[in-house]
LODO-971630 format. One record per residue (C-alpha): residue number from 1; residue in one letter; z, y, x. Coordinates in nm, 2 decimals. Example, Ala and Ser with C-alpha at 12.3 -4.5 7.8 and 13.67 -1.06 7.14 Angstrom:
REM residues 2
(1,a,(0.78,-0.45,1.23))
(2,s,(0.71,-0.11,1.37))
//
This chain:
REM residues 398
(1,m,(-1.69,1.46,14.47))
(2,t,(-1.65,1.24,14.16))
(3,e,(-1.34,1.06,14.31))
(4,k,(-1.18,1.39,14.41))
(5,s,(-1.22,1.54,14.07))
(6,i,(-1.05,1.24,13.91))
(7,l,(-0.75,1.24,14.15))
(8,s,(-0.68,1.61,14.14))
(9,p,(-0.55,1.62,13.78))
(10,r,(-0.33,1.33,13.85))
(11,a,(-0.19,1.49,14.16))
(12,a,(-0.13,1.81,13.97))
(13,c,(0.05,1.63,13.68))
(14,l,(0.26,1.45,13.93))
(15,g,(0.35,1.77,14.10))
(16,r,(0.45,1.93,13.77))
(17,v,(0.68,1.63,13.70))
(18,i,(0.84,1.66,14.04))
(19,m,(0.89,2.03,13.99))
(20,l,(1.04,1.97,13.64))
(21,l,(1.28,1.71,13.78))
(22,f,(1.37,1.94,14.07))
(23,g,(1.44,2.22,13.82))
(24,l,(1.66,2.00,13.61))
(25,a,(1.85,1.89,13.91))
(26,l,(1.89,2.24,14.03))
(27,a,(2.01,2.34,13.68))
(28,l,(2.28,2.07,13.69))
(29,v,(2.40,2.18,14.03))
(30,l,(2.42,2.54,13.91))
(31,v,(2.62,2.43,13.60))
(32,e,(2.85,2.23,13.83))
(33,i,(2.90,2.53,14.07))
(34,a,(2.95,2.77,13.78))
(35,g,(3.19,2.53,13.61))
(36,r,(3.41,2.47,13.90))
(37,l,(3.41,2.82,14.06))
(38,v,(3.37,3.05,13.76))
(39,f,(3.50,2.86,13.46))
(40,d,(3.73,2.62,13.63))
(41,f,(3.62,2.29,13.46))
(42,d,(3.90,2.09,13.59))
(43,p,(3.95,1.74,13.45))
(44,l,(4.12,1.71,13.11))
(45,p,(4.49,1.64,13.09))
(46,g,(4.50,1.27,13.03))
(47,w,(4.35,0.96,12.87))
(48,a,(4.16,1.02,12.56))
(49,q,(4.29,1.38,12.52))
(50,d,(4.11,1.71,12.47))
(51,f,(4.25,2.06,12.50))
(52,n,(4.37,2.21,12.17))
(53,n,(4.40,2.59,12.19))
(54,r,(4.70,2.61,11.96))
(55,v,(4.88,2.29,12.02))
(56,g,(4.79,2.23,12.39))
(57,y,(4.64,1.88,12.36))
(58,e,(4.50,1.66,12.09))
(59,l,(4.40,1.30,12.08))
(60,r,(4.03,1.21,12.04))
(61,p,(3.92,1.05,11.71))
(62,y,(3.80,0.69,11.74))
(63,q,(3.89,0.68,12.11))
(64,g,(3.96,0.33,12.23))
(65,y,(4.07,0.19,12.57))
(66,e,(4.27,-0.10,12.73))
(67,y,(4.62,0.01,12.82))
(68,i,(4.74,-0.23,13.10))
(69,s,(5.07,-0.26,13.28))
(70,q,(5.03,-0.33,13.65))
(71,s,(5.36,-0.50,13.62))
(72,d,(5.24,-0.74,13.35))
(73,e,(5.47,-0.60,13.09))
(74,f,(5.19,-0.54,12.84))
(75,a,(4.81,-0.54,12.79))
(76,i,(4.72,-0.35,12.47))
(77,t,(4.39,-0.23,12.31))
(78,v,(4.46,0.13,12.19))
(79,k,(4.24,0.27,11.92))
(80,h,(4.28,0.61,11.76))
(81,n,(4.19,0.66,11.39))
(82,s,(3.94,0.91,11.26))
(83,r,(4.19,1.20,11.29))
(84,g,(4.30,1.11,11.64))
(85,l,(4.62,0.93,11.56))
(86,h,(4.73,0.60,11.70))
(87,d,(4.77,0.46,11.35))
(88,v,(4.59,0.31,11.06))
(89,e,(4.36,0.53,10.85))
(90,h,(4.52,0.79,10.62))
(91,i,(4.33,1.02,10.39))
(92,l,(4.45,1.38,10.38))
(93,e,(4.49,1.40,10.00))
(94,k,(4.82,1.23,9.89))
(95,p,(4.76,0.97,9.61))
(96,v,(4.97,1.00,9.30))
(97,g,(5.30,0.80,9.32))
(98,v,(5.31,0.80,9.70))
(99,f,(5.61,0.93,9.91))
(100,r,(5.47,1.04,10.25))
(101,i,(5.67,1.04,10.57))
(102,l,(5.52,1.21,10.87))
(103,i,(5.65,1.10,11.21))
(104,l,(5.63,1.36,11.49))
(105,a,(5.72,1.22,11.84))
(106,d,(5.61,1.20,12.21))
(107,s,(5.51,0.88,12.39))
(108,y,(5.78,0.68,12.20))
(109,g,(5.59,0.76,11.89))
(110,h,(5.24,0.71,12.04))
(111,a,(5.36,0.37,12.16))
(112,r,(5.06,0.24,12.34))
(113,e,(5.27,-0.03,12.49))
(114,v,(5.29,-0.25,12.18))
(115,p,(5.04,-0.37,11.92))
(116,l,(4.99,-0.13,11.63))
(117,e,(5.14,-0.37,11.38))
(118,a,(5.46,-0.38,11.58))
(119,h,(5.50,0.00,11.58))
(120,f,(5.82,0.12,11.42))
(121,a,(5.62,0.34,11.17))
(122,r,(5.43,0.04,11.04))
(123,q,(5.74,-0.17,11.02))
(124,l,(5.93,0.12,10.86))
(125,e,(5.66,0.15,10.59))
(126,a,(5.69,-0.22,10.51))
(127,l,(6.07,-0.21,10.49))
(128,l,(6.07,0.08,10.25))
(129,n,(5.80,-0.07,10.03))
(130,d,(5.99,-0.40,10.01))
(131,s,(6.26,-0.21,9.80))
(132,a,(6.04,0.06,9.65))
(133,p,(6.08,0.14,9.28))
(134,e,(5.81,0.01,9.05))
(135,g,(5.50,0.24,9.05))
(136,m,(5.60,0.40,9.38))
(137,t,(5.47,0.35,9.73))
(138,f,(5.58,0.47,10.07))
(139,e,(5.33,0.58,10.33))
(140,v,(5.44,0.64,10.69))
(141,i,(5.20,0.84,10.91))
(142,n,(5.24,0.82,11.28))
(143,a,(5.15,1.15,11.46))
(144,g,(5.31,1.04,11.79))
(145,h,(5.13,1.18,12.10))
(146,f,(5.23,1.12,12.46))
(147,g,(5.35,1.42,12.66))
(148,l,(5.43,1.66,12.37))
(149,g,(5.76,1.85,12.34))
(150,t,(5.92,2.00,12.03))
(151,v,(5.73,2.32,12.05))
(152,q,(5.39,2.14,12.05))
(153,e,(5.51,1.91,11.77))
(154,y,(5.59,2.21,11.57))
(155,l,(5.24,2.36,11.64))
(156,y,(5.07,2.03,11.55))
(157,y,(5.25,2.03,11.22))
(158,t,(5.14,2.39,11.14))
(159,t,(4.78,2.32,11.23))
(160,e,(4.72,1.96,11.12))
(161,g,(5.03,1.77,11.01))
(162,y,(5.10,1.98,10.70))
(163,r,(4.75,1.88,10.57))
(164,y,(4.89,1.53,10.48))
(165,d,(5.13,1.70,10.23))
(166,p,(5.43,1.50,10.35))
(167,d,(5.75,1.47,10.14))
(168,l,(5.96,1.41,10.45))
(169,v,(5.90,1.50,10.82))
(170,l,(6.09,1.30,11.08))
(171,l,(6.11,1.43,11.44))
(172,g,(6.18,1.18,11.72))
(173,f,(6.37,1.38,11.98))
(174,y,(6.37,1.20,12.32))
(175,v,(6.67,1.31,12.53))
(176,g,(6.49,1.21,12.85))
(177,n,(6.25,1.50,12.86))
(178,d,(6.22,1.69,12.53))
(179,v,(6.47,1.95,12.64))
(180,l,(6.26,2.00,12.96))
(181,d,(5.92,2.01,12.78))
(182,n,(6.01,2.32,12.57))
(183,y,(6.11,2.57,12.85))
(184,g,(5.86,2.71,13.09))
(185,p,(6.09,2.79,13.39))
(186,l,(6.24,2.44,13.39))
(187,i,(5.90,2.28,13.35))
(188,r,(5.78,2.46,13.66))
(189,q,(6.08,2.38,13.87))
(190,w,(6.14,2.02,13.79))
(191,n,(5.77,1.93,13.79))
(192,a,(5.70,2.13,14.10))
(193,v,(5.41,2.32,13.94))
(194,e,(5.32,2.69,13.94))
(195,t,(5.18,2.73,13.59))
(196,v,(5.23,2.56,13.25))
(197,d,(4.91,2.52,13.06))
(198,f,(5.06,2.40,12.73))
(199,p,(5.28,2.59,12.47))
(200,h,(5.64,2.65,12.56))
(201,y,(5.92,2.90,12.53))
(202,e,(5.98,3.17,12.79))
(203,y,(6.20,3.48,12.81))
(204,v,(6.00,3.80,12.84))
(205,s,(6.20,4.12,12.90))
(206,g,(6.51,3.94,12.77))
(207,t,(6.33,3.82,12.45))
(208,l,(6.25,3.45,12.38))
(209,n,(5.87,3.42,12.32))
(210,l,(5.65,3.13,12.22))
(211,i,(5.38,3.12,12.49))
(212,q,(5.04,2.96,12.40))
(213,p,(4.82,2.96,12.71))
(214,g,(4.54,2.81,12.52))
(215,m,(4.50,3.11,12.30))
(216,d,(4.37,3.32,12.59))
(217,s,(4.01,3.41,12.52))
(218,t,(3.88,3.27,12.85))
(219,r,(4.07,2.94,12.80))
(220,r,(3.93,2.91,12.45))
(221,f,(3.58,2.96,12.57))
(222,k,(3.62,2.70,12.85))
(223,s,(3.77,2.45,12.60))
(224,w,(3.48,2.50,12.36))
(225,l,(3.22,2.44,12.64))
(226,r,(3.41,2.14,12.77))
(227,q,(3.42,1.98,12.43))
(228,n,(3.08,2.08,12.29))
(229,i,(2.83,2.08,12.58))
(230,f,(2.74,1.73,12.70))
(231,i,(2.66,1.83,13.06))
(232,v,(2.99,2.03,13.09))
(233,n,(3.18,1.75,12.93))
(234,t,(3.04,1.50,13.17))
(235,l,(3.08,1.72,13.48))
(236,a,(3.44,1.80,13.39))
(237,g,(3.53,1.43,13.42))
(238,s,(3.65,1.43,13.06))
(239,r,(3.54,1.08,12.96))
(240,p,(3.83,0.85,12.99))
(241,p,(3.80,0.51,13.14))
(242,d,(3.77,0.20,12.92))
(243,r,(4.07,0.05,13.11))
(244,v,(4.39,0.24,13.20))
(245,e,(4.64,0.08,13.43))
(246,v,(5.00,0.21,13.44))
(247,g,(5.34,0.11,13.56))
(248,d,(5.29,0.06,13.93))
(249,p,(5.65,0.03,14.06))
(250,t,(5.54,0.16,14.40))
(251,s,(5.42,0.49,14.24))
(252,i,(5.78,0.59,14.14))
(253,t,(5.89,0.87,14.37))
(254,d,(6.21,1.06,14.41))
(255,q,(6.05,1.35,14.22))
(256,t,(5.96,1.15,13.92))
(257,l,(6.31,1.01,13.90))
(258,y,(6.47,1.36,13.94))
(259,v,(6.31,1.49,13.62))
(260,p,(6.48,1.26,13.37))
(261,m,(6.81,1.26,13.57))
(262,g,(6.84,1.63,13.55))
(263,i,(6.93,1.60,13.18))
(264,y,(7.26,1.45,13.29))
(265,l,(7.37,1.74,13.52))
(266,k,(7.70,1.88,13.39))
(267,t,(7.62,2.23,13.53))
(268,a,(7.27,2.36,13.59))
(269,t,(7.16,2.71,13.49))
(270,l,(6.80,2.63,13.40))
(271,w,(6.90,2.32,13.21))
(272,d,(7.16,2.52,13.01))
(273,e,(6.89,2.78,12.94))
(274,a,(6.66,2.51,12.82))
(275,w,(6.93,2.37,12.59))
(276,g,(6.96,2.72,12.44))
(277,v,(6.59,2.71,12.35))
(278,v,(6.62,2.38,12.15))
(279,p,(6.77,2.54,11.84))
(280,y,(6.48,2.79,11.82))
(281,a,(6.23,2.51,11.84))
(282,l,(6.40,2.31,11.58))
(283,r,(6.44,2.61,11.35))
(284,d,(6.07,2.69,11.37))
(285,l,(5.97,2.34,11.28))
(286,r,(6.23,2.30,11.00))
(287,a,(6.12,2.64,10.85))
(288,a,(5.75,2.53,10.85))
(289,v,(5.84,2.20,10.69))
(290,e,(6.07,2.34,10.42))
(291,a,(5.81,2.61,10.34))
(292,d,(5.59,2.33,10.23))
(293,d,(5.86,2.19,10.00))
(294,a,(5.93,1.89,10.23))
(295,q,(6.25,1.76,10.38))
(296,f,(6.32,1.75,10.75))
(297,g,(6.52,1.51,10.96))
(298,v,(6.56,1.41,11.33))
(299,f,(6.62,1.07,11.49))
(300,v,(6.75,1.10,11.85))
(301,i,(6.59,0.86,12.10))
(302,p,(6.82,0.77,12.39))
(303,d,(6.72,0.73,12.75))
(304,r,(6.74,0.38,12.87))
(305,r,(6.97,0.48,13.15))
(306,q,(7.23,0.56,12.89))
(307,i,(7.22,0.20,12.76))
(308,y,(7.17,-0.02,13.05))
(309,d,(7.41,-0.01,13.35))
(310,a,(7.15,-0.16,13.58))
(311,d,(6.90,0.11,13.50))
(312,w,(7.16,0.38,13.56))
(313,e,(7.27,0.24,13.89))
(314,s,(6.91,0.18,14.00))
(315,a,(6.83,0.55,13.95))
(316,l,(7.14,0.66,14.14))
(317,t,(7.07,0.42,14.43))
(318,k,(6.72,0.57,14.47))
(319,l,(6.85,0.92,14.46))
(320,a,(7.12,0.90,14.72))
(321,d,(7.17,1.28,14.74))
(322,l,(7.25,1.30,14.37))
(323,d,(7.63,1.31,14.33))
(324,p,(7.73,1.08,14.04))
(325,a,(8.03,1.30,13.98))
(326,a,(7.80,1.58,13.88))
(327,l,(7.64,1.37,13.60))
(328,d,(7.76,1.30,13.25))
(329,r,(7.59,0.99,13.10))
(330,e,(7.69,1.08,12.74))
(331,q,(7.59,1.45,12.76))
(332,p,(7.23,1.44,12.64))
(333,t,(7.29,1.28,12.30))
(334,r,(7.62,1.46,12.25))
(335,r,(7.46,1.80,12.31))
(336,i,(7.15,1.74,12.08))
(337,m,(7.37,1.59,11.81))
(338,d,(7.59,1.91,11.83))
(339,v,(7.29,2.13,11.80))
(340,l,(7.16,1.93,11.50))
(341,a,(7.50,1.95,11.33))
(342,s,(7.53,2.33,11.39))
(343,e,(7.18,2.37,11.24))
(344,h,(7.27,2.14,10.94))
(345,i,(6.98,1.91,11.01))
(346,p,(7.01,1.55,10.90))
(347,a,(7.02,1.34,11.22))
(348,l,(7.03,0.98,11.33))
(349,n,(7.16,0.89,11.68))
(350,l,(7.00,0.57,11.79))
(351,l,(7.23,0.54,12.09))
(352,d,(7.51,0.34,11.92))
(353,p,(7.29,0.08,11.75))
(354,f,(7.09,0.04,12.06))
(355,r,(7.40,-0.02,12.27))
(356,a,(7.53,-0.27,12.01))
(357,t,(7.25,-0.52,12.06))
(358,d,(7.23,-0.76,12.34))
(359,e,(6.85,-0.78,12.33))
(360,r,(6.66,-0.57,12.58))
(361,l,(6.48,-0.29,12.38))
(362,y,(6.29,-0.11,12.66))
(363,f,(6.04,-0.23,12.91))
(364,e,(6.22,-0.25,13.24))
(365,i,(5.95,-0.08,13.45))
(366,d,(5.75,0.12,13.20))
(367,g,(6.06,0.25,13.03))
(368,h,(5.92,0.27,12.67))
(369,w,(6.03,0.06,12.38))
(370,n,(5.91,-0.30,12.36))
(371,e,(5.85,-0.48,12.03))
(372,a,(6.23,-0.55,11.98))
(373,g,(6.30,-0.17,12.03))
(374,h,(6.04,-0.08,11.76))
(375,t,(6.18,-0.34,11.52))
(376,l,(6.54,-0.22,11.56))
(377,t,(6.43,0.15,11.52))
(378,a,(6.25,0.07,11.20))
(379,k,(6.55,-0.11,11.05))
(380,v,(6.80,0.16,11.15))
(381,l,(6.57,0.43,11.02))
(382,a,(6.52,0.26,10.69))
(383,d,(6.89,0.21,10.64))
(384,w,(6.96,0.57,10.74))
(385,l,(6.70,0.72,10.51))
(386,r,(6.86,0.54,10.22))
(387,d,(7.21,0.62,10.32))
(388,e,(7.13,0.99,10.37))
(389,a,(6.93,1.01,10.04))
(390,l,(6.63,1.15,10.22))
(391,i,(6.41,0.94,10.00))
(392,v,(6.62,0.98,9.68))
(393,a,(6.35,1.20,9.52))
(394,m,(6.11,0.91,9.52))
(395,e,(6.38,0.66,9.40))
(396,d,(6.45,0.89,9.11))
(397,g,(6.08,0.90,9.02))
(398,s,(6.06,1.27,9.07))
//
């Protein structure tokens, strides 16, 4: 009797622990089921990204990971700052005597392929400060984010970028996909998807509308759960790996090649419609910038296939059903420069200075700028800013 009375409480306690663990496991299973079937907790869009209801995506503050080329082109430690930018730290309040330049761009601005100190924004800041008037300092803030189009860059500026109080906003417009990224019907067709979950333009009843899928109440609720509830965050697969490997040559398919090559088509209805959207996206961004008493300019980033014959021929060889006669290699930069001129937006076309150098400026497999590409971009930008008097206000001390 004595032994039984001693063991019974222990057994009861063990039973309660087992039931508690079973209840927790069941709760996790129910959250998983509810998340996937009811709330659609699909994985987040990419490495170190969260959904942003207004912009589409945002980079995670303090996120760090190894960014490795499977082709041995680079091995970089990427680290975001406290505001989710791939840059050094910048306080929001602009110090006295500082002329601030905010860079908006896609993956060419994000630039995970080179060390941070080699980034064109960091080099541009150094070049400008080498000749800065006494008592004045230039500060260049890099808000580049892979995958964004002009529409999302505009929305980033109106929700976050303006808070830095920039004196000049420079948009990096990449001809390879920025036209595509702004227009819903073209995104769906050329990426073979049924829905677009990030902001874009779309014609509705004959009227061009800015579509923001993230502003849907259900999507906003799911985003909040995903980013604020630990269990949901974990089950959604939203924690990025510590090591990201990219640039596998065997992963390049006909479909991935068709997307950038579409920009060269002389005649294509959806592409022409997408080009018609570009002025609206630029006007929205310029209006927002100028409303904050800042200047606005654009530097046009060429596609490497425009510069290197080998890259152009390689794409055509892999896409045997694409008629070279239907393509115009000069068209992307010509069309965007025409748009910028018609909108009276100061613009720098990087195509000519890039073609004029013998040094390779792009990684051959990855396709983004190498360190030489960033260095040349910084130099050409610095000269252009001075020549166009886009930094004259600072030089006058006003």
